[in-house]
N, C-alpha and C positions, 0 to 999 in steps of 0.2 A: 504494500500500500504506500502511496506517496507520502513523503514527510509532511507535506502540507495538510494532508488529511489527518495525520497524527496530531498536528498542531491545532486542529479545529478550523482550518481555513477551508472555504468552499472549494469543491472540485469543479472542473470545467463543465459547462452546460452547452448544448448545441446553440448555434447562433439564433435559432428561433425559439429560445427559451420562454419568451413571453407567451407565445401561442400554447406551448406545452403547459405553462402554468394556468392559463385560463381554462384549458380543457380539464385540468385536474381539479380546479375549483368547481366546475360544473359537475364533475364526477362525484365529488364529496357531497354536493347538494342532492344528487340523485340517489346515492347510497343511503343517506340519512332519511330521505323520504321513504325508500324501500324498507329500511329497518323499522321506522316508526309506524308505517301504515300496514305492512305485511308481516312483520316479524315481532309481534308482541309489544309494540309501542316502545322500542328501544332505539336510541341513536347509535350510529355505527362509528362515528369519529369524534363525538363530543364527550370526552372523558369527564369533564367537570359536571355536565348535566347527568351523565350516567352514574357518577359517584353519588350525587345528591339523590337520584332515583333509588339507588341501592339502599342508602340509609333510610329513605322514606318508606320503601317497601318492607324493609326489615323491622322498622319501628311500628309499622301498621300490621305486622304479622302476615303480609301477603308474600308468602315464601315462594310461590310459583313465579310471581313477577320478579322477585329478587333473584331467583336463579337465572332468569333470562338476562337480566342486566349483568350478572356475574359472568355469564357466558360471553357477552359482548366485551366486557373488560378484559377477560382472559384472552380472547381472540386478538384484541388490540395489542396486548403486550407481546404475544407470540409473533404477530405480524410486524410490529416495530422492531423486534429483535432480528427477525429474518431480513427485513428490509435494510437495516443497518449493516448486517453482515454481508449481504450481496452487493450493496452499494459501496461500502468502504473497504471491504475485504479484511481478512485477519489470518495471520499465519500462512498456511498454504492456499487459502482462498483469495484469489486475486480481486482487486478492486474493479467492480463492474460499472461504477458510476450510476447515473440516473437511468440509463437504459436497462440495467439489470434489475433495478427496483421496479420499473414500469413493467418489465416482462413478468416478474413474479406477481405483481398486482393484477395484471390483466389475466394471468392464468387462474388466479383465485376467483376473480369476478366472472370469468367464463364458466368455471365450475359451479358457481352459484346459479348462473343463468341456466345451465344445463340441468341442474337439480330441480330448479323451479319449473322448467318446462316439462321435465320428465314426470313430475307429479301433477301436471296440469294446474299449477298455481295453488295446489292444496296439499302441501307436504304434511306428513305425520308430525306428532309432537316432537319426536326426536329429529325429524327432518328440519323443523323450524330451528331447533337449537343448532344443528350443524350449519345451516345456511347463515344464521346469525353470526356464528363463530367465524366462518370463512369471510363474510362481508366485513366484519370488524377487523379481521386480520389484514384484509386488503387495504383498509384505511390506515391501520397502523403502519403497514409497509409503505404506503404513500407518504405519510407524514415523516417517517424516519428517513426515507430516501431523499426527500426534498431537504430536510435539515442537514443531512450529511453532505449533500452535493451543492446546496445553494446557501447554507448558513441559516442561523436562527432568525434572521430578519425577514425571511420569506416564508409565507404560510399559504396553504391551499385548502385548509379544512377547519381550523379552529380560529375564531375571529375575535375572541374577547380582548386579547392583547392588542390586536391590530386596530380594532375600533377605538380602544382606549387611547392608543398612541395617536390616532387620527384626530380625536377630540382634543387631546392635550396640545397637539401641534396647532390646531385651529384656534383654540382659546388663548394660548400663550404667545404664539408667534404669527397668527393670522395666516397660516399656511394649511391647506387641505390637499393632501396628495391624491391625485386622481386614481392612482394605482390602488390605494387602500379602499376607496369607495367602490371602484370597479370590482374588487374582490368580493366585497359584501354583496353587491347587487348580483354578481354571477352565481354566488352560492345560493341566493334566494331563487334565482332563475332555474338553477339545476333542481332544487327541491320542488319548485312549482311544476316543472316538466315531469318529474317523477310522480307528483300528485295527480296530474292530468292523466298520465298513462295508467296509474293504478285505478283511477275511477272508470275510465272508458276501455282500456285494454290491459287489464290486470295481468294477463299472462306475459306481457312484454316489459313489465316494470324493471326487472333486473337487467334487461338487455341494454337500457340506456347507459348506465355507468360502465358496463363492459365495453360497449362501442366507443365511448368517450375516451377511456384510458387506452384502448387500442389505437385510437386516432392519435393520442398524445405520443405513444410509442412510435408510431409511423412517422410523425413529424420529426422526431430526433434523427431519423435516417435520411431526411431530405438533405441533399448535398449542400455543403457550405464551405467557405474558405477557412473558417476558424471556429474554435470553441472558446466561449467566453463565460465569465461568471454570470449567473442569472441576474444579480443585482444591477449589472450594467445594461441589462436588456429590458428592464421594466421601468 
């Protein structure tokens, strides 16, 4: 693994990193809609909300709901670990960069889509848990891969810190970064699209995030003359 990665510096992204980022934000919105609407009311990438839900369900003695949230949290941890490993590398595992993370994430999301279609949108109780685990793992993989390769200033799924920074910058310095607001709006748009699909074409709901992250992976292979840090492309 490159020394820069050991030091916490971002790894190179494709020159079209901005497009990749926007596609990943839409993906996060779509997976959260899928998890909340189709997989027992659990978010797939919002660890803060899921942690609060876990405490709420435990305190209310709703153990079945608590188990679903715990499955999502476990999936996220496993996915983040795997995403970090394939993106940054360790020991004999080479650094695969953002492409390796996106490849793993797309594989997970296509497994989810296949499982959902195989059961005609009505998986068993155990199937719900498995699909939730895999979807949360995909989001953990996405967040970890982006953090490894683009640095902690770039986010594609969790917006609390991003929105807070945008508000602070606006109120204290009169600056409002368009990138930050676009991220918030795109995540809402991705979730809205997932909601529309679930209402009218429920069988296709998990296909949206799978297609989006596959598109993001494809964009990284578009020929370009250089690789650049994502922060300089947004």
